[in-house]
Biopython code that builds the backbone (N, CA, C, O; Angstrom):
import numpy as np
from Bio.PDB.StructureBuilder import StructureBuilder

atoms = [
    (1, "MET", "N", (5.410, 20.673, -12.514)),
    (1, "MET", "CA", (4.217, 20.156, -13.124)),
    (1, "MET", "C", (3.217, 20.053, -11.771)),
    (1, "MET", "O", (2.462, 21.015, -11.628)),
    (2, "PRO", "N", (3.164, 19.345, -11.107)),
    (2, "PRO", "CA", (1.960, 19.558, -9.720)),
    (2, "PRO", "C", (2.470, 20.524, -9.262)),
    (2, "PRO", "O", (3.478, 20.395, -9.958)),
    (3, "ASP", "N", (2.747, 21.692, -8.508)),
    (3, "ASP", "CA", (2.987, 22.821, -8.372)),
    (3, "ASP", "C", (2.134, 23.556, -9.459)),
    (3, "ASP", "O", (1.244, 24.343, -9.136)),
    (4, "PHE", "N", (2.355, 23.350, -10.397)),
    (4, "PHE", "CA", (1.722, 24.575, -11.835)),
    (4, "PHE", "C", (0.318, 24.494, -12.068)),
    (4, "PHE", "O", (-0.444, 25.427, -12.321)),
    (5, "CYS", "N", (-0.126, 22.437, -11.880)),
    (5, "CYS", "CA", (-1.294, 22.456, -11.600)),
    (5, "CYS", "C", (-2.233, 22.823, -10.378)),
    (5, "CYS", "O", (-3.430, 23.040, -10.561)),
    (6, "GLY", "N", (-1.842, 22.864, -9.543)),
    (6, "GLY", "CA", (-2.126, 23.169, -7.685)),
    (6, "GLY", "C", (-2.474, 24.568, -7.999)),
    (6, "GLY", "O", (-3.627, 24.999, -7.980)),
    (7, "GLU", "N", (-1.430, 25.251, -8.286)),
    (7, "GLU", "CA", (-1.684, 26.940, -8.660)),
    (7, "GLU", "C", (-3.171, 27.293, -9.216)),
    (7, "GLU", "O", (-4.063, 27.858, -8.584)),
    (8, "HIS", "N", (-3.238, 26.597, -11.191)),
    (8, "HIS", "CA", (-4.523, 26.813, -11.238)),
    (8, "HIS", "C", (-5.190, 26.410, -11.317)),
    (8, "HIS", "O", (-5.919, 26.740, -12.252)),
    (9, "GLY", "N", (-5.546, 25.482, -10.574)),
    (9, "GLY", "CA", (-6.437, 24.537, -10.426)),
    (9, "GLY", "C", (-7.012, 23.639, -11.560)),
    (9, "GLY", "O", (-8.055, 23.717, -12.209)),
    (10, "ILE", "N", (-5.772, 22.591, -11.579)),
    (10, "ILE", "CA", (-6.194, 22.058, -12.618)),
    (10, "ILE", "C", (-5.651, 21.031, -11.968)),
    (10, "ILE", "O", (-4.533, 20.951, -11.459)),
    (11, "THR", "N", (-7.047, 19.764, -12.046)),
    (11, "THR", "CA", (-7.253, 18.790, -12.074)),
    (11, "THR", "C", (-7.530, 17.579, -13.174)),
    (11, "THR", "O", (-7.731, 17.756, -14.375)),
    (12, "SER", "N", (-7.482, 15.934, -12.275)),
    (12, "SER", "CA", (-8.060, 15.043, -13.293)),
    (12, "SER", "C", (-9.302, 14.754, -13.125)),
    (12, "SER", "O", (-9.927, 15.207, -12.166)),
    (13, "GLU", "N", (-10.049, 13.665, -14.361)),
    (13, "GLU", "CA", (-11.242, 13.115, -13.874)),
    (13, "GLU", "C", (-10.628, 11.515, -13.702)),
    (13, "GLU", "O", (-9.698, 10.975, -14.302)),
    (14, "VAL", "N", (-11.431, 11.049, -12.759)),
    (14, "VAL", "CA", (-11.216, 9.668, -12.535)),
    (14, "VAL", "C", (-12.156, 8.955, -12.110)),
    (14, "VAL", "O", (-12.979, 9.295, -11.260)),
    (15, "GLU", "N", (-12.074, 7.529, -12.883)),
    (15, "GLU", "CA", (-13.694, 6.781, -12.514)),
    (15, "GLU", "C", (-12.999, 5.591, -12.053)),
    (15, "GLU", "O", (-12.031, 5.128, -12.656)),
    (16, "VAL", "N", (-13.573, 4.997, -10.791)),
    (16, "VAL", "CA", (-13.292, 4.065, -10.527)),
    (16, "VAL", "C", (-13.765, 3.044, -10.137)),
    (16, "VAL", "O", (-14.587, 2.851, -9.242)),
    (17, "ILE", "N", (-13.056, 2.086, -11.062)),
    (17, "ILE", "CA", (-14.422, 0.798, -11.040)),
    (17, "ILE", "C", (-13.833, -0.427, -10.660)),
    (17, "ILE", "O", (-12.637, -0.720, -10.643)),
    (18, "ALA", "N", (-14.839, -1.122, -10.352)),
    (18, "ALA", "CA", (-14.807, -2.827, -10.365)),
    (18, "ALA", "C", (-14.161, -3.680, -10.963)),
    (18, "ALA", "O", (-14.930, -3.928, -11.891)),
    (19, "MET", "N", (-13.044, -4.499, -11.145)),
    (19, "MET", "CA", (-12.272, -5.245, -11.625)),
    (19, "MET", "C", (-13.481, -6.335, -12.305)),
    (19, "MET", "O", (-13.076, -6.922, -13.308)),
    (20, "CYS", "N", (-14.647, -6.607, -11.953)),
    (20, "CYS", "CA", (-15.757, -7.044, -12.900)),
    (20, "CYS", "C", (-16.403, -5.997, -14.004)),
    (20, "CYS", "O", (-17.503, -6.257, -14.493)),
    (21, "ASP", "N", (-16.119, -5.529, -14.152)),
    (21, "ASP", "CA", (-16.063, -3.900, -15.358)),
    (21, "ASP", "C", (-15.292, -4.072, -15.876)),
    (21, "ASP", "O", (-15.280, -3.422, -16.921)),
    (22, "ILE", "N", (-13.828, -5.180, -15.611)),
    (22, "ILE", "CA", (-12.586, -4.197, -16.939)),
    (22, "ILE", "C", (-13.266, -4.468, -18.493)),
    (22, "ILE", "O", (-13.290, -3.636, -19.400)),
    (23, "ASN", "N", (-13.818, -5.884, -18.544)),
    (23, "ASN", "CA", (-14.315, -5.280, -20.254)),
    (23, "ASN", "C", (-15.119, -4.531, -20.463)),
    (23, "ASN", "O", (-15.484, -4.450, -21.636)),
    (24, "THR", "N", (-15.632, -3.829, -19.658)),
    (24, "THR", "CA", (-16.657, -2.979, -20.280)),
    (24, "THR", "C", (-16.188, -1.730, -20.430)),
    (24, "THR", "O", (-16.649, -0.790, -21.078)),
    (25, "ALA", "N", (-14.904, -1.845, -19.546)),
    (25, "ALA", "CA", (-14.074, -0.231, -19.654)),
    (25, "ALA", "C", (-13.790, -0.037, -20.596)),
    (25, "ALA", "O", (-14.118, 0.890, -21.336)),
    (26, "CYS", "N", (-13.020, -1.003, -20.780)),
    (26, "CYS", "CA", (-11.383, -1.505, -22.357)),
    (26, "CYS", "C", (-12.809, -1.603, -23.540)),
    (26, "CYS", "O", (-12.545, -0.768, -24.405)),
    (27, "GLY", "N", (-13.436, -1.918, -23.700)),
    (27, "GLY", "CA", (-14.353, -1.397, -24.684)),
    (27, "GLY", "C", (-14.357, -0.081, -24.607)),
    (27, "GLY", "O", (-13.730, 0.666, -25.358)),
    (28, "ARG", "N", (-14.874, 0.160, -23.940)),
    (28, "ARG", "CA", (-15.501, 1.992, -24.027)),
    (28, "ARG", "C", (-13.968, 2.371, -24.041)),
    (28, "ARG", "O", (-13.841, 3.149, -24.986)),
    (29, "THR", "N", (-12.847, 2.197, -23.481)),
    (29, "THR", "CA", (-11.543, 3.009, -24.426)),
    (29, "THR", "C", (-11.404, 2.780, -25.593)),
    (29, "THR", "O", (-11.337, 3.855, -26.189)),
    (30, "LEU", "N", (-11.308, 1.814, -26.362)),
    (30, "LEU", "CA", (-10.993, 1.263, -27.718)),
    (30, "LEU", "C", (-12.020, 1.708, -28.331)),
    (30, "LEU", "O", (-11.712, 1.652, -29.522)),
    (31, "LYS", "N", (-13.431, 2.266, -28.205)),
    (31, "LYS", "CA", (-14.246, 2.887, -28.965)),
    (31, "LYS", "C", (-13.791, 4.683, -28.895)),
    (31, "LYS", "O", (-13.856, 5.400, -29.894)),
    (32, "GLY", "N", (-13.305, 5.218, -27.417)),
    (32, "GLY", "CA", (-13.127, 6.388, -27.740)),
    (32, "GLY", "C", (-14.002, 6.816, -26.366)),
    (32, "GLY", "O", (-13.773, 7.758, -25.607)),
    (33, "ASP", "N", (-14.636, 6.226, -26.324)),
    (33, "ASP", "CA", (-15.818, 6.800, -25.825)),
    (33, "ASP", "C", (-15.020, 7.811, -24.458)),
    (33, "ASP", "O", (-14.962, 9.040, -24.433)),
    (34, "ASP", "N", (-14.495, 6.886, -23.455)),
    (34, "ASP", "CA", (-13.474, 7.979, -22.515)),
    (34, "ASP", "C", (-13.202, 8.808, -22.402)),
    (34, "ASP", "O", (-12.300, 8.888, -23.236)),
    (35, "ASN", "N", (-13.296, 10.231, -21.665)),
    (35, "ASN", "CA", (-12.357, 10.875, -21.831)),
    (35, "ASN", "C", (-11.785, 11.393, -20.293)),
    (35, "ASN", "O", (-11.707, 12.578, -19.970)),
    (36, "TYR", "N", (-11.408, 10.248, -19.433)),
    (36, "TYR", "CA", (-10.695, 10.403, -18.071)),
    (36, "TYR", "C", (-10.233, 9.107, -18.034)),
    (36, "TYR", "O", (-10.423, 8.187, -18.830)),
    (37, "ARG", "N", (-9.396, 9.164, -16.673)),
    (37, "ARG", "CA", (-8.734, 7.976, -16.098)),
    (37, "ARG", "C", (-9.574, 7.204, -15.736)),
    (37, "ARG", "O", (-10.674, 7.674, -15.442)),
    (38, "ILE", "N", (-9.340, 5.667, -15.623)),
    (38, "ILE", "CA", (-9.834, 4.519, -15.491)),
    (38, "ILE", "C", (-9.317, 4.027, -14.569)),
    (38, "ILE", "O", (-8.205, 3.625, -14.910)),
    (39, "VAL", "N", (-9.647, 3.714, -12.937)),
    (39, "VAL", "CA", (-8.847, 3.056, -12.495)),
    (39, "VAL", "C", (-9.944, 1.665, -11.865)),
    (39, "VAL", "O", (-11.150, 1.449, -11.749)),
    (40, "VAL", "N", (-8.500, 0.892, -11.549)),
    (40, "VAL", "CA", (-9.601, -0.772, -11.310)),
    (40, "VAL", "C", (-9.522, -0.471, -9.610)),
    (40, "VAL", "O", (-8.358, -0.221, -9.300)),
    (41, "GLU", "N", (-10.157, -0.444, -8.817)),
    (41, "GLU", "CA", (-10.310, -0.468, -7.115)),
    (41, "GLU", "C", (-9.366, -2.093, -6.892)),
    (41, "GLU", "O", (-9.427, -3.207, -7.413)),
    (42, "ALA", "N", (-8.648, -1.532, -5.976)),
    (42, "ALA", "CA", (-7.535, -2.822, -5.414)),
    (42, "ALA", "C", (-8.226, -3.710, -4.825)),
    (42, "ALA", "O", (-7.886, -4.858, -5.111)),
    (43, "ALA", "N", (-9.023, -3.615, -4.148)),
    (43, "ALA", "CA", (-10.162, -4.461, -3.168)),
    (43, "ALA", "C", (-11.044, -4.960, -3.881)),
    (43, "ALA", "O", (-12.003, -5.327, -3.201)),
    (44, "THR", "N", (-11.193, -5.202, -5.302)),
    (44, "THR", "CA", (-12.307, -5.684, -5.954)),
    (44, "THR", "C", (-11.311, -6.995, -6.718)),
    (44, "THR", "O", (-11.741, -8.100, -7.047)),
    (45, "LEU", "N", (-10.075, -6.559, -6.851)),
    (45, "LEU", "CA", (-8.943, -8.183, -7.065)),
    (45, "LEU", "C", (-9.105, -9.559, -7.003)),
    (45, "LEU", "O", (-8.910, -10.465, -7.813)),
    (46, "ALA", "N", (-9.583, -9.502, -5.640)),
    (46, "ALA", "CA", (-9.459, -10.894, -4.877)),
    (46, "ALA", "C", (-10.410, -11.501, -5.493)),
    (46, "ALA", "O", (-10.682, -12.668, -5.209)),
]
sb = StructureBuilder()
sb.init_structure("model")
sb.init_model(0)
sb.init_chain("A")
sb.init_seg("    ")
for serial, (resi, resn, name, xyz) in enumerate(atoms, 1):
    if name == "N":
        sb.init_residue(resn, " ", resi, " ")
    sb.init_atom(name, np.array(xyz, "f"), 0.0, 1.0, " ", f" {name:<3s}", serial, name[0])
structure = sb.get_structure()
């Protein structure tokens, strides 16, 4: 699958958020407002 995506220019959209924004992100996901992957930045976990 990665080879196919690379050959056809298929990419994903990612939003990187800080841990302090996780509640807002979860609310958006539950409402269906997100159309891409949300990733929590590891540096903000401390």
